C-alpha positions in Angstrom: 29.4 114.0 16.6 25.7 114.1 15.5 23.1 111.9 17.1 22.3 108.6 15.3 19.5 109.2 12.7 16.4 107.0 12.8 15.6 104.2 10.3 13.2 106.2 8.1 15.6 109.1 7.7 18.5 106.8 6.8 16.3 104.9 4.3 15.4 108.2 2.6 19.0 109.3 2.5 20.1 106.1 0.7 17.0 106.1 -1.5 18.2 109.5 -2.8 21.8 108.2 -3.2 20.5 105.2 -5.1 18.4 107.4 -7.4 21.3 109.6 -8.2 23.8 106.8 -8.7 22.3 103.3 -8.8 25.6 101.4 -9.2 28.4 103.5 -7.6 31.9 102.3 -8.4 35.3 102.5 -6.7 37.7 104.8 -8.5 40.8 102.6 -8.2 41.7 101.0 -11.5 42.3 97.2 -11.6 42.1 94.3 -14.0 41.5 91.4 -11.6 41.2 90.7 -7.9 45.0 90.6 -7.4 45.5 94.0 -8.9 42.6 95.3 -6.8 44.3 94.1 -3.6 47.6 95.8 -4.7 45.8 99.0 -5.7 43.9 99.3 -2.4 47.0 98.6 -0.4 48.9 101.3 -2.3 46.1 103.8 -1.7 46.8 104.2 2.0 47.7 107.9 2.6 47.6 108.5 -1.2 44.9 109.6 -3.6 43.1 107.2 -6.0 44.2 109.4 -8.9 47.8 109.2 -7.9 47.7 105.4 -7.4 46.0 104.9 -10.8 48.7 107.0 -12.5 51.4 104.7 -11.0 49.7 101.4 -11.4 48.7 101.7 -15.1 52.3 100.9 -16.1 52.8 98.4 -13.2 49.7 96.4 -14.0 50.5 96.3 -17.7 53.6 94.2 -16.9 52.6 92.6 -13.6 48.9 91.6 -13.1 49.6 88.3 -11.2 51.6 87.5 -8.1 54.1 85.5 -10.2 54.7 88.4 -12.6 55.1 90.8 -9.7 57.7 88.6 -8.2 59.5 88.4 -11.6 59.5 92.2 -11.8 61.2 92.2 -8.4 61.5 94.8 -5.6 63.5 97.3 -7.7 61.0 97.1 -10.6 58.0 97.6 -8.3 59.7 100.5 -6.5 60.5 102.2 -9.8 56.8 102.0 -10.9 55.3 103.3 -7.7 57.9 105.9 -6.6 55.4 108.8 -7.1 53.2 107.3 -4.3 53.7 108.2 -0.7 55.6 105.7 1.5 56.5 103.9 -1.8 59.5 102.0 -0.4 57.6 100.2 2.3 54.6 99.7 0.0 56.9 98.1 -2.6 58.2 95.7 0.0 54.7 94.8 1.1 53.6 94.1 -2.6 56.5 91.7 -3.0 55.8 90.0 0.3 52.1 89.6 -0.2 52.8 88.3 -3.7 55.2 85.7 -2.3 52.6 84.6 0.3 49.9 84.3 -2.3 52.1 82.1 -4.4 53.4 80.0 -1.5 50.2 79.6 0.5 47.3 80.2 -1.9 48.5 78.9 -5.2 48.6 82.4 -6.6 44.9 83.0 -5.8 43.6 85.8 -3.6 41.7 84.4 -0.6 38.2 85.8 0.1 37.9 85.9 3.9 38.7 89.0 5.9 41.1 87.2 8.2 43.1 85.7 5.3 43.2 89.0 3.5 44.3 90.8 6.6 47.2 88.4 7.1 48.8 89.8 4.0 51.5 92.5 4.4 50.1 96.0 3.9 46.4 94.8 4.0 44.4 96.1 6.9 40.8 95.8 7.7 39.8 98.7 5.4 41.7 97.2 2.4 40.2 93.7 3.1 36.7 95.2 3.3 37.1 97.1 0.0 38.2 93.9 -1.8 35.5 91.8 -0.3 32.9 94.4 -1.3 34.1 95.3 -4.8 35.1 91.9 -6.0 32.9 89.4 -4.2 29.9 91.7 -3.5 30.0 91.2 0.3 28.3 94.0 2.2 31.6 94.8 3.9 32.1 98.5 5.0 35.4 100.1 4.4 35.5 103.1 6.6 38.0 105.8 5.4 38.4 109.4 6.4 35.5 110.5 4.1 33.0 108.0 5.6 34.2 108.8 9.1 33.6 112.5 8.5 30.3 112.1 6.7 29.0 109.6 9.2 29.7 111.8 12.2 28.5 115.0 10.6 25.3 113.7 9.2 24.3 111.2 11.9 24.1 108.3 9.4 26.8 106.3 11.2 28.4 108.3 14.0 31.2 106.7 16.0 34.4 107.5 18.0 36.6 105.4 15.8 36.5 103.5 12.5 35.3 100.3 14.1 32.4 102.1 15.8 31.4 103.7 12.5 31.6 100.4 10.7 29.4 98.8 13.3 26.9 101.8 13.0 26.7 101.2 9.3 26.0 97.5 9.7 23.5 98.1 12.4 21.6 101.1 11.0 21.7 101.1 7.2 18.9 99.0 5.7 20.1 95.7 4.2 19.1 96.5 0.6 21.5 99.4 0.7 24.4 97.7 2.5 26.3 96.5 -0.6 26.9 100.0 -2.0 26.7 102.0 1.2 30.4 102.6 1.6 30.8 103.7 -2.0 27.9 106.2 -1.8 29.4 107.6 1.4 33.0 107.8 0.1 31.9 109.6 -3.0 29.7 112.0 -1.1 32.5 112.7 1.4 35.1 113.1 -1.4 33.1 115.5 -3.6 30.3 117.1 -1.5 30.8 116.7 2.3 34.4 117.8 2.0 36.6 118.5 5.1 37.0 122.3 5.1 34.1 123.9 3.3 31.4 121.2 2.7 29.2 122.0 -0.4 26.0 121.9 1.5 24.2 124.0 -1.2 24.8 121.1 -3.6 24.0 118.3 -1.1 21.0 116.1 -2.0 20.4 115.2 1.6 20.9 118.7 3.1 17.4 118.6 4.7 18.0 115.3 6.4 21.6 115.9 7.6 22.2 116.7 11.3 25.4 118.8 10.6 24.9 122.1 12.5 27.5 124.2 10.6 26.1 123.9 7.1 27.6 126.2 4.6 25.2 128.5 2.6 
């Protein structure tokens, strides 16, 4: 774990991220907030590309909780069977759709606690939805952010909650909204797990990672 970087270094890092990609976007395909919730819930232990491939057909026929319930468990299962843990995920999609219909008039609630009460929706999923749909500066810490934060010193922490807190405490407010997307994309394509592409890294000179690749 690298030491926590200072304010000025972190500001320069995110200034560079912003210059390279002013409006970073999540890569999960969705058509409304409900399909975003479903897509993010399905993405646990799966790739965004794999989820997108499965949900294109699903969302074409079921883009509301009511339509998803009409499709039924077997129908949902058939659409997402290429995704890891698909049987349990299909059950969660049906359960969360039923709760949305019964308790929220078919609308997706926009508090973290309410979102986390839905089956298959954890803190990370809730934060993604709050950030992407409502623009809340919520930080969804995944494996990419955890790795990047600890290697670079931007947001080191022993667990995801510690990293989330480090992001909130140390990244300047004007970069908070897009912070997790910049870090996810950087971790996914540059600061990769096995052989990080340090020669292509736009913050190489600011990063605390000791084992930089040539």
